[in-house]
C-alpha positions as CSV (number, residue, x, y, z in Angstrom):
1,M,57.3,113.8,271.7
2,A,60.5,115.5,272.5
3,K,60.7,118.1,275.3
4,R,61.1,121.7,274.3
5,I,64.1,123.6,275.7
6,Q,63.7,127.3,276.9
7,T,65.9,129.5,274.8
8,T,66.7,133.2,274.5
9,F,66.4,135.3,271.3
10,E,70.2,135.2,271.0
11,Q,70.3,131.4,271.1
12,R,67.6,131.1,268.5
13,M,69.3,133.6,266.3
14,E,72.6,131.7,266.7
15,A,71.0,128.5,265.7
16,V,69.4,130.0,262.6
17,Q,72.7,131.6,261.5
18,W,74.5,128.3,262.0
19,Y,71.8,126.6,259.9
20,E,72.3,129.1,257.1
21,E,76.1,128.8,257.2
22,N,76.5,125.1,257.6
23,G,74.5,123.2,255.0
24,R,70.9,124.2,255.8
25,S,70.1,121.0,257.7
26,Y,67.6,121.1,260.5
27,K,68.8,117.7,261.8
28,D,72.5,118.8,261.9
29,T,71.6,122.1,263.5
30,A,69.5,120.5,266.2
31,A,72.2,118.0,267.0
32,H,74.9,120.6,267.1
33,F,73.1,122.8,269.6
34,G,71.2,120.0,271.4
35,Y,67.8,121.4,270.4
36,N,64.7,119.7,269.1
37,Y,64.4,119.3,265.3
38,A,60.9,120.9,265.3
39,Q,62.2,123.9,267.3
40,V,65.0,124.5,264.8
41,R,62.6,124.1,261.9
42,D,60.1,126.6,263.5
43,W,62.8,129.1,264.1
44,V,64.1,129.0,260.6
45,K,60.6,129.2,259.1
46,K,59.8,132.2,261.3
47,Y,63.1,133.9,260.4
48,E,62.5,133.4,256.7
49,S,59.0,134.8,256.9
50,S,59.5,137.7,259.4
51,G,63.2,138.2,259.8
52,E,64.6,138.7,263.3
53,D,61.2,139.8,264.6
54,G,59.9,136.3,264.0
55,L,62.3,134.9,266.6
56,L,61.0,137.2,269.4
57,D,59.0,135.6,272.1
58,R,55.7,137.5,272.0
59,R,53.7,135.3,274.3
60,G,51.5,137.4,276.6
61,Q,52.1,140.6,274.7
62,R,49.2,142.3,272.9
63,K,49.6,143.9,269.5
64,E,49.4,147.6,269.3
65,E,46.3,149.1,267.8
66,A,48.2,150.2,264.7
67,E,49.5,146.6,264.1
68,L,46.0,145.0,264.0
69,T,44.3,144.0,260.8
70,E,40.7,145.0,260.2
71,T,39.5,141.6,261.3
72,E,41.5,141.5,264.5
73,R,40.3,145.0,265.4
74,L,36.7,144.1,264.8
75,K,37.1,140.9,266.9
76,R,38.6,142.9,269.7
77,E,35.7,145.4,269.6
78,L,33.2,142.6,269.6
79,I,34.8,141.1,272.7
80,L,34.7,144.5,274.5
81,E,31.0,144.9,273.6
82,R,30.1,141.5,274.8
83,N,31.9,142.2,278.1
84,K,30.0,145.5,278.5
85,R,26.7,143.8,277.8
86,K,27.5,141.0,280.3
87,Q,28.4,143.6,282.9
88,L,25.1,145.5,282.4
89,E,23.1,142.3,282.6
90,M,24.7,141.4,285.9
91,E,24.1,144.9,287.3
92,N,20.5,144.7,286.1
93,E,20.0,141.3,287.8
94,L,21.5,142.7,291.0
95,L,19.2,145.7,291.0
96,K,16.2,143.4,290.5
97,K,17.2,141.3,293.5
98,L,17.8,144.4,295.6
99,N,14.4,145.7,294.6
100,E,12.8,142.3,295.6
101,L,14.5,142.4,299.0
102,E,13.4,145.9,299.7
103,R,9.7,144.9,298.9
104,G,9.9,141.6,300.8
């Protein structure tokens, strides 16, 4: 498996533009820039489906509430409710132990 190279948005955009202008070959584009074939293919596919926004590195960034689909919104709410329930269960257990110690 080839090693992935860290790139900037501008570098990814340049590679996609070169791909579009010079024969639409992933292999040639990867060789020209020294990138991995799979990286170039991923960038082109993302660019074709989402435009320039597809080439942005969004790792570690959450979607805004307005960008969420109904399913994603419900999943997020479910996680929050589970966390609240877990917190309340832990507090309840702590109070029970404290009560036992006071009686003991």
